[in-house]
C-alpha positions in Angstrom: -0.1 -0.2 0.1 1.5 3.3 -0.8 1.1 6.1 1.3 2.0 9.8 0.9 5.0 11.1 2.9 6.2 15.1 3.1 9.5 16.5 1.5 11.4 16.1 4.7 10.5 12.7 5.5 11.0 11.7 1.8 14.8 13.0 2.2 15.5 11.1 5.1 14.4 8.0 3.7 16.6 8.5 0.8 19.5 9.8 2.8 19.2 6.6 5.4 18.5 4.0 3.2 22.2 1.8 2.9 21.0 -0.4 0.5 20.3 1.8 -2.0 24.0 2.5 -4.4 25.3 6.0 -4.2 24.4 6.7 -8.1 21.0 5.6 -7.5 20.6 7.8 -4.2 21.9 11.1 -5.7 19.2 10.5 -8.5 16.5 9.9 -5.8 18.0 13.3 -4.1 17.8 15.0 -7.0 13.9 14.8 -6.6 14.1 17.1 -3.6 14.6 19.8 -5.7 10.9 19.9 -6.9 8.2 20.7 -4.8 6.3 17.5 -3.7 2.7 17.9 -3.1 0.5 16.0 -1.2 -2.8 15.0 -2.6 -5.3 12.3 -1.2 -7.0 10.0 -3.2 -5.5 10.4 -6.8 -3.7 8.1 -8.9 -0.7 9.3 -10.0 0.7 6.9 -12.2 -0.4 8.0 -15.1 2.2 11.2 -14.3 4.9 9.3 -13.3 4.8 7.6 -16.2 4.6 10.8 -18.3 7.3 12.0 -16.8 9.8 8.8 -17.1 8.7 8.7 -21.2 9.3 12.3 -21.9 12.3 12.6 -20.0 13.8 9.2 -20.8 16.4 10.9 -22.7 17.7 13.5 -20.2 17.3 10.7 -17.4 19.7 8.5 -19.7 22.1 11.3 -20.2 22.5 12.1 -16.4 22.9 8.3 -15.0 25.6 7.9 -17.7 27.6 10.7 -16.6 26.8 9.9 -13.1 27.7 6.2 -13.8 31.1 7.4 -15.6 32.1 9.3 -12.5 31.3 6.9 -9.8 33.2 6.2 -7.3 34.6 10.0 -7.3 31.8 12.1 -5.9 32.1 15.5 -6.3 29.8 18.6 -5.7 27.8 19.6 -8.7 28.9 16.6 -10.8 27.0 16.5 -13.6 24.9 19.5 -12.9 24.4 20.4 -16.8 22.6 16.9 -17.1 20.7 16.9 -13.6 19.9 20.7 -14.7 18.3 19.2 -18.2 16.2 16.8 -16.3 15.1 18.8 -13.6 13.6 21.3 -16.3 12.2 18.1 -18.5 10.6 17.1 -15.1 9.2 20.6 -14.3 7.8 21.4 -17.6 6.3 17.6 -17.9 4.3 18.1 -14.5 3.7 21.7 -14.9 0.2 22.7 -13.3 0.1 19.4 -11.7 1.4 18.1 -8.3 2.0 14.6 -7.8 3.5 12.7 -4.7 6.5 10.7 -4.1 5.3 7.5 -1.5 7.2 4.8 -0.2 5.5 1.2 0.7 5.3 1.2 4.3 5.4 -2.7 4.5 7.7 -2.9 1.6 10.9 -4.8 2.9 14.3 -4.1 2.0 14.6 -7.5 0.9 11.8 -8.0 -1.3 9.5 -5.8 -3.8 6.0 -7.6 -4.2 4.4 -7.4 -7.5 1.6 -4.7 -6.5 4.7 -2.1 -6.8 5.7 -3.6 -10.5 2.7 -5.3 -11.9 1.3 -5.2 -15.4 0.7 -1.5 -15.3 4.1 -0.5 -14.4 7.0 1.1 -16.5 9.7 -1.5 -17.3 11.9 -2.6 -20.2 12.2 -6.1 -18.7 9.5 -8.4 -18.0 8.6 -11.8 -17.2 5.3 -13.6 -18.5 2.9 -15.4 -16.4 2.0 -17.9 -16.2 5.6 -19.9 -15.5 6.7 -23.6 -16.2 5.2 -25.1 -12.6 7.5 -28.2 -11.6 5.3 -29.5 -8.2 6.5 -33.0 -7.5 5.1 -34.8 -4.7 8.2 -36.0 -3.1 10.7 -33.5 -5.0 14.6 -33.6 -4.1 15.5 -30.4 -5.5 15.5 -28.9 -8.7 18.4 -29.3 -11.4 19.1 -27.9 -14.8 20.6 -29.8 -17.6 21.5 -27.5 -20.3 23.0 -30.3 -22.7 19.6 -31.4 -23.2 17.6 -27.7 -22.0 15.7 -29.7 -19.3 14.3 -28.5 -15.9 14.8 -31.9 -13.8 12.8 -32.5 -10.4 14.0 -35.9 -9.2 11.9 -38.4 -6.5 13.2 -41.3 -4.3 12.2 -43.7 -7.3 11.2 -41.5 -10.7 13.0 -38.5 -12.7 10.5 -35.7 -13.7 11.7 -33.3 -16.6 10.4 -30.3 -18.7 11.7 -29.4 -21.8 12.7 -25.4 -21.5 13.7 -25.0 -25.4 11.1 -23.3 -27.0 9.7 -22.6 -23.7 6.3 -23.5 -22.9 4.7 -23.1 -19.4 1.9 -26.0 -20.3 4.6 -28.4 -21.3 4.0 -32.2 -20.0 6.3 -33.4 -18.0 8.2 -36.6 -19.0 9.4 -39.5 -16.1 12.2 -42.2 -16.0 12.6 -44.5 -13.4 15.7 -44.2 -11.2 17.0 -46.0 -7.8 16.6 -45.0 -4.1 19.4 -42.6 -3.1 20.5 -38.9 -2.7 20.5 -36.9 -5.8 23.4 -34.4 -5.8 23.6 -34.0 -9.2 21.8 -35.4 -12.4 22.3 -35.5 -16.1 20.7 -37.3 -19.4 23.7 -37.7 -21.6 23.3 -36.1 -25.1 21.5 -39.0 -26.8 18.9 -39.1 -23.9 19.4 -42.8 -23.1 21.4 -42.8 -20.3 20.9 -40.7 -16.9 24.3 -40.1 -14.7 23.0 -39.4 -11.1 26.0 -38.4 -8.6 25.1 -40.1 -5.3 28.2 -38.7 -3.2 31.7 -37.3 -4.1 32.9 -40.8 -4.3 30.1 -42.4 -6.5 28.0 -42.0 -9.6 25.2 -44.2 -10.8 24.2 -45.1 -14.6 20.7 -46.0 -15.9 19.3 -46.8 -19.0 16.1 -45.3 -19.4 15.0 -47.6 -22.1 16.4 -51.3 -20.7 16.0 -50.5 -16.9 20.1 -51.4 -16.6 22.3 -49.2 -14.3 25.6 -49.6 -13.4 28.2 -47.1 -10.9 31.4 -45.7 -11.1 33.3 -44.4 -7.9 36.7 -42.8 -7.2 39.4 -45.1 -6.3 41.9 -42.8 -4.2 40.3 -41.5 -0.8 42.3 -38.4 -1.2 40.1 -36.9 -4.3 36.5 -36.1 -4.4 34.1 -35.2 -7.4 33.1 -32.2 -8.1 30.7 -32.7 -11.0 30.4 -34.4 -14.1 28.8 -33.3 -17.6 28.2 -35.4 -20.9 30.1 -34.2 -24.5 29.8 -34.9 -27.9 33.8 -34.7 -28.0 34.9 -37.7 -30.4 37.5 -39.0 -27.9 35.2 -39.1 -25.0 31.5 -39.3 -24.1 31.7 -38.5 -20.1 34.3 -35.7 -18.6 34.4 -36.1 -14.4 35.8 -33.3 -12.4 37.7 -33.8 -9.5 39.5 -31.8 -6.9 43.2 -33.6 -8.5 41.8 -32.8 -12.0 39.8 -34.0 -15.1 38.7 -37.6 -16.2 38.0 -37.7 -19.9 35.7 -40.8 -20.2 34.1 -43.3 -22.7 30.7 -44.8 -21.8 30.2 -48.2 -22.8 26.8 -49.2 -22.7 27.0 -53.1 -23.0 29.6 -53.6 -20.7 28.4 -51.3 -18.4 31.2 -49.7 -17.8 33.1 -46.1 -18.5 36.8 -46.4 -19.9 39.2 -43.9 -18.9 40.4 -41.7 -22.0 43.0 -39.1 -20.9 43.5 -37.6 -17.4 44.4 -34.0 -17.0 46.3 -33.8 -13.3 45.0 -30.1 -11.7 44.4 -29.2 -8.3 40.6 -27.9 -8.6 38.9 -25.5 -6.1 35.7 -25.4 -8.1 34.6 -25.7 -12.1 32.2 -24.0 -14.1 31.0 -25.5 -17.6 28.3 -24.7 -20.1 27.5 -27.3 -22.7 26.6 -24.4 -25.2 30.5 -23.6 -25.2 31.9 -26.9 -24.3 34.0 -24.8 -22.4 35.1 -26.0 -18.5 37.1 -23.4 -16.4 38.8 -24.7 -13.4 39.4 -22.6 -10.1 43.0 -22.9 -8.3 44.6 -21.5 -5.6 44.3 -20.2 -2.2 42.1 -17.1 -3.6 40.4 -19.1 -6.3 41.3 -16.6 -9.1 43.4 -18.6 -11.3 41.9 -20.8 -13.6 42.6 -23.4 -16.5 40.3 -24.0 -19.3 40.0 -27.2 -21.8 37.6 -26.7 -24.9 35.7 -30.3 -25.8 35.5 -29.5 -29.2 34.7 -31.8 -32.3 38.4 -31.4 -33.2 39.4 -32.2 -29.9 40.3 -31.4 -26.6 42.0 -28.0 -26.5 43.7 -26.7 -23.4 43.4 -22.7 -22.8 46.3 -20.6 -21.2 46.4 -20.2 -17.8 45.0 -16.8 -16.5 44.0 -14.8 -13.1 40.9 -13.1 -12.2 41.4 -9.3 -11.0 40.3 -8.8 -7.5 40.3 -5.8 -5.7 41.4 -5.7 -2.0 39.5 -4.6 1.2 41.6 -3.0 4.3 39.6 -6.1 6.2 40.4 -8.6 3.6 43.9 -8.7 1.7 43.5 -11.7 0.1 39.5 -11.8 -0.5 38.2 -15.7 -1.9 36.3 -15.6 -5.3 33.4 -17.6 -4.8 31.9 -19.6 -7.7 29.0 -17.2 -7.6 30.6 -14.2 -8.8 31.7 -15.7 -12.0 29.5 -16.5 -14.8 29.6 -16.8 -18.8 27.5 -15.1 -20.8 26.9 -15.7 -25.1 26.5 -12.0 -26.5 26.9 -11.6 -30.0 28.3 -15.2 -30.8 31.4 -15.0 -28.5 32.1 -16.5 -25.2 32.6 -13.8 -22.2 33.6 -14.8 -18.3 31.9 -12.3 -16.4 33.3 -11.8 -12.8 31.7 -10.1 -10.2 34.3 -7.8 -7.8 32.2 -6.9 -5.4 35.1 -4.6 -3.3 35.5 -2.3 -6.2 31.9 -3.1 -7.1 32.7 -3.8 -11.1 31.6 -6.6 -13.2 35.0 -7.7 -15.4 34.7 -9.2 -18.6 37.4 -11.9 -20.0 37.4 -13.0 -23.8 39.0 -16.6 -24.5 41.4 -16.9 -27.4 43.2 -20.1 -28.2 46.7 -18.3 -27.0 45.4 -15.6 -24.4 42.4 -14.7 -22.3 42.2 -10.8 -22.4 40.3 -8.6 -19.8 38.1 -6.6 -22.5 36.8 -4.1 -19.8 34.5 -3.4 -16.8 31.1 -1.9 -15.8 29.6 -0.5 -13.3 27.8 -2.3 -10.5 25.8 -0.6 -7.8 24.1 -3.4 -5.5 26.2 -5.8 -3.4 24.0 -9.0 -4.3 24.6 -9.0 -8.8 22.6 -11.5 -11.3 23.7 -11.5 -14.8 21.0 -12.5 -17.6 21.3 -12.2 -21.5 18.5 -11.5 -23.6 19.0 -11.9 -27.4 22.7 -10.1 -27.2 21.7 -7.7 -24.6 23.4 -8.0 -21.1 20.7 -7.7 -18.0 22.5 -6.8 -14.7 20.2 -7.4 -11.7 20.8 -5.1 -9.0 19.1 -7.5 -6.8 19.5 -5.4 -3.7 18.1 -2.1 -5.4 15.6 -4.1 -7.3 16.3 -2.7 -10.9 17.8 -4.1 -14.2 20.4 -2.5 -15.9 20.7 -2.6 -20.0 23.5 -2.9 -22.0 24.6 -3.4 -25.2 27.9 -4.4 -25.7 27.7 -3.9 -29.2 27.1 -0.2 -29.1 30.8 0.4 -27.9 29.7 2.4 -24.5 29.5 1.9 -21.1 26.5 4.0 -20.7 23.3 1.6 -20.2 20.7 1.4 -22.6 18.0 3.0 -20.4 17.4 4.5 -17.1 17.3 1.6 -14.5 14.1 0.3 -14.1 12.2 -3.0 -12.0 11.9 -6.4 -13.2 8.2 -6.4 -14.3 5.2 -9.0 -13.8 2.9 -9.4 -17.0 -0.6 -11.4 -17.4 -0.2 -11.8 -13.2 -3.2 -12.3 -11.9 -3.8 -11.7 -8.4 -5.9 -14.3 -6.3 -6.8 -11.4 -3.8 -7.8 -9.3 -6.5 -11.6 -8.3 -6.9 -11.7 -5.3 -9.1 -12.9 -6.9 -11.6 -15.2 -10.0 -12.5 -13.0 -11.5 -15.1 -9.5 -11.1 -12.3 -12.0 -12.7 -10.1 -12.6 -15.5 -12.8 -9.0 -16.3 -13.6 -8.3 -16.5 -10.3 -10.0 -19.3 -9.2 -7.9 -21.8 -11.8 -5.4 -23.2 -9.6 -2.9 -22.9 -12.1 -3.7 -19.1 -12.4 -3.9 -18.6 -8.6 -0.3 -17.2 -7.5 0.6 -16.9 -4.0 2.0 -13.8 -2.0 5.3 -15.5 -2.0 5.5 -16.7 -5.3 4.5 -13.2 -6.4 7.8 -11.7 -4.9 10.4 -10.1 -7.4 14.2 -11.1 -6.5 13.2 -13.5 -4.1 16.0 -14.8 -2.0 15.5 -18.5 -3.7 15.3 -17.0 -7.1 18.3 -18.3 -9.0 19.3 -17.2 -12.5 19.9 -19.2 -15.0 22.2 -17.9 -17.5 21.2 -16.6 -20.1 17.4 -16.0 -19.5 15.8 -18.2 -17.0 15.2 -17.8 -13.2 14.0 -20.5 -11.2 12.0 -20.2 -7.9 13.3 -23.0 -5.9 11.3 -22.6 -2.9 7.9 -22.5 -5.4 9.2 -24.9 -8.1 8.4 -22.2 -10.7 10.4 -21.1 -13.7 10.3 -17.9 -15.5 11.4 -16.6 -19.0 12.9 -13.2 -19.0 11.8 -11.1 -22.2 13.0 -7.5 -23.3 9.8 -5.2 -24.1 11.2 -3.3 -27.3 8.6 -0.8 -27.4 9.6 0.3 -24.0 13.0 0.2 -24.8 12.6 2.3 -28.0 10.2 5.1 -26.9 13.0 5.6 -23.9 15.4 7.2 -26.0 14.8 9.8 -28.5 18.1 9.1 -30.4 16.5 7.8 -33.6 19.6 6.1 -35.1 20.8 4.7 -32.0 17.3 3.3 -31.4 17.5 1.8 -35.1 20.8 0.4 -34.7 20.0 -1.3 -31.1 16.3 -2.9 -32.8 18.2 -4.1 -35.9 20.8 -5.8 -33.7 17.9 -8.3 -32.3 17.2 -11.7 -33.5 14.6 -13.3 -31.2 11.9 -11.0 -32.2 12.9 -10.0 -35.4 9.5 -9.5 -36.4 8.6 -6.8 -33.8 11.8 -5.4 -34.0 11.0 -4.6 -37.8 8.1 -3.2 -37.0 9.5 -0.9 -35.1 11.8 0.4 -37.3 9.3 0.7 -39.9 7.2 3.2 -37.6 9.9 4.8 -36.0 11.2 6.1 -39.7 8.3 6.9 -40.6 7.3 9.0 -37.6 10.4 11.1 -37.8 9.2 12.0 -41.8 6.1 13.0 -40.6 7.1 14.9 -37.8 9.7 16.7 -40.6 12.9 16.3 -38.7 15.7 17.6 -39.9 17.4 15.9 -42.9 20.4 15.0 -41.7 19.0 13.1 -38.9 16.6 11.3 -41.3 19.4 10.6 -43.4 21.6 9.1 -40.3 18.9 6.7 -39.5 18.3 5.3 -43.2 22.0 4.9 -43.3 21.6 2.3 -40.1 18.4 0.5 -42.0 20.2 0.2 -45.7 23.9 -0.6 -44.1 21.8 -3.3 -41.5 19.8 -4.6 -44.8 23.1 -4.7 -46.6 25.1 -6.8 -44.0 22.2 -9.4 -43.8 22.4 -9.5 -47.5 26.1 -10.8 -47.2 25.5 -12.7 -44.3 22.3 -14.3 -45.7 20.5 -13.8 -42.5 17.8 -11.9 -44.6 17.1 -14.5 -47.2 16.5 -16.9 -44.9 12.9 -15.5 -44.6 10.7 -17.0 -42.3 12.4 -19.5 -40.9 13.1 -21.4 -37.9 15.2 -19.2 -36.0 18.2 -21.1 -34.1 18.9 -19.7 -30.5 19.8 -21.3 -27.2 17.1 -21.5 -25.3 17.9 -18.7 -23.2 18.0 -16.8 -26.4 21.7 -16.5 -27.0 21.6 -15.8 -30.6 24.7 -18.0 -32.4 26.6 -14.9 -34.6 29.9 -16.1 -35.6 32.3 -18.0 -37.5 32.2 -21.5 -38.6 35.9 -22.4 -38.2 36.1 -21.7 -34.3 34.2 -22.2 -31.2 34.2 -22.5 -27.4 31.7 -23.2 -24.4 31.9 -22.2 -20.6 29.8 -22.6 -17.6 29.6 -22.5 -13.6 27.4 -24.0 -11.1 24.6 -25.0 -9.1 22.9 -23.1 -6.6 21.1 -24.7 -3.7 19.4 -23.8 -0.5 22.2 -25.1 1.1 24.9 -22.6 0.0 26.7 -24.9 -2.6 26.9 -23.5 -6.3 28.1 -24.5 -9.1 26.8 -22.5 -11.8 26.4 -23.7 -15.7 25.6 -21.3 -18.6 26.2 -20.7 -22.5 28.5 -18.6 -24.3 29.8 -18.0 -27.6 32.9 -16.1 -29.1 33.5 -14.7 -32.1 36.0 -13.5 -34.5 37.8 -10.2 -35.9 38.0 -8.3 -32.5 39.9 -5.4 -31.4 41.3 -6.8 -28.1 41.7 -3.3 -26.4 38.3 -2.6 -27.0 36.2 -2.5 -24.2 33.5 -5.5 -24.4 33.2 -4.5 -27.8 31.8 -7.6 -30.2 31.0 -7.8 -33.9 28.4 -10.0 -35.5 28.2 -12.6 -38.0 24.6 -13.9 -39.2 26.0 -17.4 -39.9 24.4 -20.2 -37.9 25.1 -24.0 -38.1 22.1 -26.4 -38.5 22.5 -28.5 -35.5 19.1 -30.2 -34.4 18.6 -30.7 -30.5 18.3 -34.1 -29.8 14.8 -35.2 -28.6 14.5 -36.8 -25.0 13.7 -40.4 -25.1 11.6 -40.5 -21.6 8.7 -42.9 -20.3 5.3 -41.3 -21.4 3.4 -43.3 -18.3 4.1 -40.1 -16.4 2.8 -40.7 -12.7 0.4 -37.9 -12.2 -0.2 -38.9 -8.4 3.4 -37.0 -8.0 2.4 -34.1 -9.5 0.9 -31.8 -7.0 0.0 -28.0 -6.8 1.7 -27.3 -3.3 5.4 -25.8 -3.0 8.1 -28.3 -1.9 9.7 -26.5 1.6 12.6 -29.2 1.4 15.8 -28.4 0.3 16.5 -28.0 -3.5 19.2 -27.4 -5.4 19.6 -26.0 -9.2 22.1 -26.8 -12.2 22.4 -24.5 -14.7 24.0 -24.8 -18.6 23.3 -24.9 -22.2 23.9 -26.5 -25.2 25.4 -25.9 -28.7 28.2 -27.1 -30.9 31.4 -25.5 -31.6 34.4 -25.6 -33.8 38.0 -24.9 -33.6 39.9 -22.0 -35.4 43.5 -20.6 -36.0 45.5 -19.9 -32.8 45.2 -16.1 -33.5 41.7 -15.8 -33.2 39.1 -16.0 -30.7 37.0 -19.1 -29.8 33.3 -19.4 -31.0 30.7 -21.4 -31.2 27.7 -22.7 -33.2 24.1 -22.6 -31.5 22.0 -25.2 -32.2 18.5 -24.7 -31.3 15.3 -23.6 -33.0 13.2 -21.5 -30.8 10.2 -20.6 -33.1 9.2 -20.0 -36.3 9.6 -16.8 -37.2 11.7 -13.8 -39.1 15.4 -14.2 -38.7 16.5 -10.9 -39.5 14.9 -7.2 -38.7 16.3 -6.0 -41.8 14.2 -3.8 -44.2 14.2 -4.2 -47.9 14.0 -1.4 -50.1 10.8 -2.5 -51.2 9.4 -2.5 -47.6 10.5 0.8 -47.3 8.5 2.2 -50.2 5.9 0.2 -48.9 5.4 0.7 -44.9 7.5 4.0 -44.8 7.4 6.0 -48.6 4.0 5.5 -50.0 2.2 5.8 -46.6 3.9 8.7 -45.9 2.9 9.9 -49.1 -0.8 9.8 -48.4 -0.4 11.2 -45.0 2.1 14.7 -46.1 0.4 17.7 -46.9 2.1 20.9 -48.9 5.4 21.1 -50.5 6.6 17.5 -51.3 9.9 18.8 -51.6 10.8 17.3 -47.7 10.0 14.1 -48.9 11.6 13.8 -52.2 15.0 14.7 -49.9 14.4 11.9 -47.7 13.8 9.7 -51.0 17.3 10.9 -52.5 19.2 10.1 -49.0 17.7 6.9 -49.1 18.9 6.3 -52.9 22.5 8.0 -51.8 22.7 5.1 -48.7 21.6 2.5 -51.3 24.1 3.2 -53.7 26.7 3.6 -51.3 25.9 0.0 -50.3 25.5 -1.3 -54.0 21.9 -2.1 -53.2 19.3 -2.5 -55.8 16.4 -0.4 -55.3 13.2 -1.5 -56.7 11.5 1.1 -59.5 8.3 2.0 -57.3 10.7 4.2 -55.2 12.0 6.0 -58.5 8.1 6.0 -59.5 7.5 7.9 -56.5 9.6 10.5 -56.8 8.4 11.4 -60.1 5.1 11.5 -59.4 6.1 14.0 -56.5 8.3 16.2 -58.6 5.7 16.0 -61.6 2.7 16.9 -59.2 4.9 20.0 -57.7 5.6 20.7 -61.5 9.6 20.5 -61.0 10.3 19.2 -64.1 13.6 21.2 -64.3 14.8 18.9 -61.5 12.7 15.8 -62.7 14.9 16.4 -66.2 18.3 16.6 -64.0 17.3 13.4 -62.1 16.8 11.2 -64.9 20.0 12.6 -67.1 22.0 12.2 -64.2 20.6 8.7 -63.5 19.5 9.8 -59.9 16.5 7.5 -61.1 18.0 4.5 -62.7 16.4 3.5 -65.8 13.3 0.9 -65.9 9.9 0.2 -68.2 8.3 1.6 -64.7 10.2 4.7 -64.7 9.7 5.4 -68.6 6.2 4.6 -68.4 5.7 7.1 -65.6 7.5 9.7 -67.4 5.4 9.3 -70.4 2.3 9.6 -68.2 3.9 12.8 -66.3 4.9 13.6 -69.5 1.8 14.8 -70.9 1.8 18.1 -69.4 5.4 18.6 -70.2 6.8 17.4 -73.6 10.5 17.2 -72.8 9.7 14.8 -69.4 7.7 12.7 -72.0 10.8 12.9 -74.5 12.6 11.1 -72.0 10.3 8.5 -71.4 10.6 7.7 -75.0 14.5 7.9 -75.2 13.9 5.8 -72.3 12.6 3.3 -73.9 15.0 3.1 -76.8 18.0 2.8 -74.4 16.5 0.1 -72.7 15.5 -1.8 -76.1 12.0 -1.9 -75.3 11.3 -1.9 -78.8 7.9 -3.3 -78.5 6.7 -0.9 -76.3 8.5 2.2 -77.9 6.3 1.5 -81.1 3.2 1.7 -79.5 4.1 4.7 -77.9 5.1 6.1 -81.6 1.8 4.8 -82.8 -0.5 6.7 -79.8 1.3 9.9 -80.7 0.7 9.3 -84.6 4.2 8.5 -86.1 3.3 5.2 -88.0 5.8 5.2 -90.3 8.1 6.2 -87.8 7.1 3.1 -85.9 7.5 0.9 -89.0 10.7 2.3 -90.1 11.9 1.5 -86.4 10.4 -2.1 -86.4 12.5 -2.6 -90.1 15.2 -1.0 -88.4 15.5 -3.3 -85.3 13.8 -6.5 -86.6 10.9 -5.7 -84.3 8.1 -8.8 -85.3 5.9 -8.7 -82.1 4.0 -5.9 -83.3 0.4 -7.0 -84.5 0.3 -5.5 -87.9 -3.8 -4.6 -86.9 -2.7 -2.2 -84.5 -1.2 -0.4 -87.3 -4.2 -0.7 -89.7 -6.7 0.3 -87.0 -4.6 3.3 -86.7 -4.1 4.0 -90.4 -8.0 3.5 -91.2 -9.0 5.8 -88.3 -6.7 8.5 -90.0 -9.2 8.2 -93.0 -5.9 8.7 -95.2 -5.5 6.2 -98.1 -2.4 6.8 -98.6 -1.6 6.0 -95.2 -3.3 3.3 -95.1 -1.7 1.9 -98.5 1.8 2.7 -97.1 1.0 0.4 -94.0 -0.7 -2.3 -96.1 2.4 -2.0 -98.3 5.3 -2.8 -95.3 3.5 -5.8 -94.2 3.4 -7.4 -97.5 6.8 -6.8 -98.1 8.5 -7.1 -94.5 6.1 -9.9 -92.9 6.0 -13.2 -94.1 2.6 -15.1 -94.5 0.9 -11.6 -94.2 -0.8 -11.9 -97.7 -2.4 -14.9 -96.9 -4.1 -13.2 -93.6 -7.4 -12.3 -93.3 -6.1 -8.7 -92.2 -4.5 -8.3 -95.5 -7.7 -9.1 -97.6 -9.7 -7.0 -95.5 -7.9 -3.8 -95.4 -7.0 -3.9 -99.1 -10.6 -4.2 -100.0 -11.2 -1.1 -97.7 -8.4 0.7 -99.4 -10.1 0.0 -102.6 -13.4 1.0 -101.9 -11.7 4.3 -100.5 -9.4 5.2 -103.9 -13.5 4.2 -105.3 -14.7 6.7 -103.5 -12.4 9.6 -104.4 -12.4 8.8 -107.8 -16.3 9.2 -107.9 
């Protein structure tokens, strides 16, 4: 419940809120410059929404300025940007009072959906309903990234839900296992064998089809198992991670055994792995900041250079220990990056993997002691858990500034069981599936586990959420049109929506008559994106199944190189081992801070189907949430290849998510149909502005060597002719600004009815294009019959019907002209003398001559 507070109380609350990061407190304090008017029983959502939307650009500039200077704080820091934001907010709310309230019941660790419900403003949201994994007797939740499965084992069964493509209503499948503890569980990549870690010394294997099982134990007492994963490397099927290193094993189902292929001796404290990258990173040392890496690719096993992560020292602890939850791996624009949280320096460091080096790429500021990372459609999401906001970064933009201002995560389609505001809401809440309790509605709850790239597992409530971007809200948050279009053109998961937004934005800036230079920059973005999509072939794929990881990380890379990585599992007991997906690309400047290049080439690796027992024990599925301790494994799957030693590692993503456009690129024909033609219908007055915009489009298309459809040239001719700007039209034709074509020539002839010079340009164009038939028709229509016949004789045109000329000559009532036409076809058209036309018109000619003689 929101209550009003006075200005003094408002100031005290923000200044006394240590959980808020310093830059956010600075922004919050800036609101004290405004007069806060207490208003009773007035809904302020619309006012606040209008302020946030109208002042998004100013807020972004101010936030970016503050972020760039933190932690160095000084008086009047970013004063110029602050005053601009202040003036915008004052102008927006001019004549209206509004209140700033805080929830009297909200705790510092929880933010209920009531404060960020479906009516809130946000750029990131999770969509109701979630995937529910309620199973009676569940012993925890595990995520199998190799097969994209959410797994819930019981005492004698394993229930699994496919998470890619994400379907909250997907039915679980089940397989039988024996009684025993479950520390970790994964299916083999062919989904026939289930591996269950029973302890730090033993793993059991169950064949899902035959029911056979066998075990594997660590022999030396001095070593213990940290985890395991399946691989498609040709040298081995199974990798066991131990405190003493790695064991590469081949699984022999017939003999019910694992055969040791190779051993890598290392001291290992913990590890991270993702199936997508096929890369395992092993942490060692007293501070766990020294890493060794191995990539298990289709080309074999490749050892990466050892490297150390950067860690700031605090006064209280000169040798901090790096925890597994502080390391995650994200695939952004097809490249694998390891992201490391430095809680002392309040920075998020990034490292990029090359075959012969691991290079730190830069750092991003963080503003919360508790951080989570997601990647949605190549956009990096940094969840400031303590502050309850998400900050978005587009790494490709080559900027440390966030995409937009920090905003909370939003629930969408969320039915409240205690809401009685409408009859429809009450009806929805009657459904057990739709009736979500208050504990399930907590945003950034203590039991939330973020599965990179874009899943959230609510462990205590057995829910799995998928994170989405609100492209429309992000687009509306900035007035920098070229930057917005660049951002949208890089989106792949919702390519259709991104394309529609690009078309609408471009159409609106033209209708608003923005400066031609601004519109030209926007058009350059669209044209270059289309040119790039043609080169990579992504546009030509049309409406095909888009290949992405279940998280939405789109594969964009060079097929010759590849890698994968992971981090561990987070459970209620505090043990964690994250597994996450990642990918790396090529042709990257090493000194660029977190900047990536794109390539739309993708591999056609198919996700293997899971063979499970269709006989699911439905009695074990319950609607209640388990309170028992649970764990969540995270990981992802993709295939990869290795490249030259001096090139970065790269992966190819294997999953088809849904049937949709693979590229938001806009073709010239779409520019005509959805931008220029609609604008022409709405624009009033002098069309010079629209002509100037079209000319800029033609310039941009010419620079990228893109073929423009004639309809845009025809539209330009229509606009110039309508305004009687025939001189400019002539110059456009002579200088070939408008490329010659039959459509252009015919429009010139049509527009040339009012100007003979323009019509002559149309005739000349037909002749230049060797459109003899059309040229002769125009000569006949103009009455130049003999000239048309001479042209036909010269160019040997035999496609014109003689009756066309004979009818025209007869209509002229000139017997000499009719005789000349008959003589021409008799002499030069084989077989004409035997046609009915010949006999008919000779008879008519004789009658005309007889009448003249009489």
